[in-house]
C-alpha positions as a printed Julia matrix, in Angstrom:
130×3 Matrix{Float64}:
 78.15  189.61  139.01
 78.34  186.17  137.37
 81.59  185.44  139.24
 79.92  186.39  142.53
 77.02  184.03  141.78
 79.44  181.23  140.88
 81.27  181.74  144.2
 77.95  181.46  146.0
 77.49  178.0   144.48
 81.09  176.81  144.73
 81.81  173.23  145.77
 82.85  174.49  149.22
 79.65  176.53  149.64
 77.49  173.56  148.67
 79.41  171.26  151.02
 78.89  173.77  153.83
 75.12  173.86  153.28
 74.89  170.07  153.15
 77.12  169.67  156.21
 75.04  172.07  158.28
 71.89  170.17  157.4
 73.46  166.72  157.73
 74.65  167.34  161.3
 71.88  166.12  163.56
 70.96  168.19  166.58
 71.63  166.51  169.91
 67.95  166.54  170.86
 66.84  165.25  167.45
 65.14  168.49  166.44
 66.05  170.48  163.38
 68.6   173.16  164.05
 68.18  176.65  162.6
 70.6   175.9   159.75
 68.7   172.78  158.79
 65.41  174.64  158.52
 67.02  177.54  156.7
 68.59  175.3   154.07
 65.85  172.67  153.79
 64.4   174.04  150.54
 67.9   174.2   149.02
 68.58  170.56  149.86
 65.2   169.61  148.37
 66.04  171.52  145.17
 69.5   169.96  144.98
 67.97  166.5   145.29
 65.42  167.24  142.58
 68.06  168.73  140.27
 70.18  165.58  140.49
 67.11  163.37  140.12
 66.23  165.22  136.91
 69.74  164.41  135.64
 68.91  160.7   135.85
 67.65  159.35  132.53
 63.93  158.58  132.3
 64.74  154.86  132.35
 66.82  155.35  135.51
 64.01  157.31  137.16
 61.5   154.57  136.37
 63.85  151.77  137.46
 65.06  153.65  140.55
 68.63  152.69  139.76
 71.58  153.88  137.73
 71.66  152.18  134.34
 74.23  154.35  132.53
 77.27  154.7   134.77
 79.29  156.39  132.04
 77.21  159.55  131.71
 78.34  160.81  135.15
 74.92  162.43  135.63
 72.61  162.13  138.61
 73.17  159.51  141.27
 75.71  156.71  141.36
 74.59  153.08  141.46
 74.88  152.81  145.22
 72.72  155.87  145.98
 70.26  155.7   143.09
 67.64  153.52  144.78
 67.32  155.53  147.99
 67.78  159.04  146.58
 65.52  158.4   143.56
 62.81  157.01  145.83
 62.99  159.99  148.2
 63.09  162.48  145.3
 60.1   160.91  143.59
 58.0   160.65  146.76
 58.93  164.15  147.96
 57.65  165.71  144.75
 54.09  165.17  145.97
 54.68  167.4   149.01
 57.45  169.69  147.72
 59.51  169.12  150.85
 61.4   166.53  152.85
 60.72  165.27  156.35
 63.37  166.2   158.94
 64.77  162.67  158.88
 64.84  162.58  155.06
 66.45  166.01  155.03
 69.36  164.88  157.15
 69.86  161.6   155.26
 69.64  163.29  151.87
 72.03  166.09  152.88
 74.62  163.55  154.0
 74.07  161.55  150.81
 74.41  164.56  148.53
 77.79  165.62  149.91
 79.58  163.43  147.35
 77.71  165.23  144.56
 78.96  168.73  145.49
 81.03  169.09  142.33
 78.16  167.99  140.11
 75.8   170.37  141.93
 78.27  173.25  141.55
 78.57  172.6   137.79
 74.79  172.37  137.51
 74.4   175.7   139.31
 76.95  177.34  136.99
 75.13  175.97  133.93
 71.8   177.23  135.26
 73.21  180.7   136.01
 74.77  180.91  132.53
 71.52  179.85  130.86
 69.49  182.4   132.82
 72.03  185.13  132.01
 71.78  184.23  128.29
 67.97  184.36  128.45
 68.16  187.72  130.21
 70.57  189.07  127.57
 68.24  187.96  124.76
 65.29  189.66  126.41
 67.17  192.94  126.92
């Protein structure tokens, strides 16, 4: 079961989700895939934002480039700002959704590792409770 869950959150699967959302509909409206995956993109953004250090979150920029966590220096300002502001509403606007999805594509490997860590931690918690 754990292997099946890890395949669900593979780098390729995450890239697919982000690509579907990042492709803008011709008429400017959200396509079905964008709506369907919007909460996942929001959660991915928040997960990476939480990987930023507290100082980086406050500053809205990457201060520790060596920890390879969260956003890179180029994306930190925009993605941190969107993540912080979106927390109030628990969602992203359609325009933010598309911009964030395109921006998160480069973080697919980090997101896949984060998902695997989360699954392993939940499995350990479940095993302890059993």
